[in-house]
C-alpha positions as CSV (number, residue, x, y, z in Angstrom):
1,X,95.8,170.1,75.1
2,X,92.6,171.8,74.3
3,X,92.0,175.5,75.1
4,X,89.3,174.6,77.6
5,X,91.6,172.4,79.5
6,X,94.4,174.9,79.7
7,X,91.7,177.6,80.8
8,X,90.7,175.2,83.6
9,X,94.3,174.6,84.7
10,X,95.1,178.3,84.7
11,X,91.9,179.0,86.8
12,X,92.8,176.2,89.2
13,X,96.3,177.7,89.5
14,X,95.1,181.1,90.2
15,X,92.6,179.7,92.9
16,X,95.4,177.8,94.5
17,X,97.7,180.7,94.6
18,X,94.9,183.0,96.0
19,X,94.2,180.5,98.7
20,X,97.8,180.2,99.8
21,X,98.2,184.0,99.8
22,X,95.0,184.2,101.9
23,X,96.1,181.6,104.3
24,X,99.6,183.1,104.7
25,X,98.2,186.5,105.4
26,X,95.8,185.1,107.9
27,X,98.6,183.3,109.8
28,X,100.7,186.5,109.7
29,X,98.0,188.6,111.2
30,X,97.1,186.1,113.9
31,X,100.7,185.6,114.9
32,X,101.1,189.4,115.2
33,X,98.0,189.6,117.4
34,X,99.2,186.7,119.6
35,X,102.6,188.5,120.0
36,X,100.9,191.6,121.1
37,X,98.7,189.8,123.6
38,X,101.7,187.8,124.9
39,X,103.7,191.0,125.4
40,X,100.8,192.6,127.3
41,X,100.5,189.7,129.5
42,X,104.2,189.6,130.3
43,X,104.1,193.3,131.2
44,X,101.0,192.7,133.4
45,X,102.6,189.7,135.2
46,X,105.8,191.8,135.9
47,X,103.6,194.6,137.5
48,X,101.7,192.2,139.6
49,X,105.0,191.1,141.2
50,X,105.7,194.7,142.2
51,X,102.2,195.2,143.7
52,X,101.8,195.8,147.5
53,X,100.1,193.0,149.6
54,X,97.2,193.4,151.9
55,X,99.5,193.2,155.0
56,X,101.6,196.1,153.6
57,X,98.6,198.2,152.9
58,X,97.0,197.6,156.4
59,X,99.7,199.8,158.0
60,X,98.9,202.6,155.4
61,X,95.2,202.3,156.2
62,X,95.9,202.7,159.9
63,X,98.1,205.7,159.2
64,X,95.5,207.5,157.0
65,X,92.8,206.8,159.7
66,X,95.0,208.4,162.3
67,X,95.7,211.4,160.0
68,X,91.9,211.8,159.3
69,X,91.3,211.8,163.1
70,X,93.4,214.9,163.5
71,X,91.1,217.0,161.5
72,X,87.5,218.1,162.2
73,X,85.1,219.5,159.6
74,X,83.1,222.5,160.9
75,X,81.1,225.1,159.2
76,X,82.8,228.4,158.8
77,X,81.2,231.4,160.4
78,X,81.7,234.5,158.3
79,X,79.8,236.7,160.8
80,X,76.7,236.7,158.8
């Protein structure tokens, strides 16, 4: 085997190893990102199930309107 052939084989081997390392790192990073997104979606879905419905909030709205009706805003007279 000539020195030029062995140099080409070594270069090709280094290129293949570099490509494989790059592809593996890329897969690891994208997998970690997907895991983070999936976890956030699961948390969001569990919080949506605990949310109040419009029917439940309509009673609160009526109560707040009633409480607001009990108070009246007037200007204060300090005697000036």
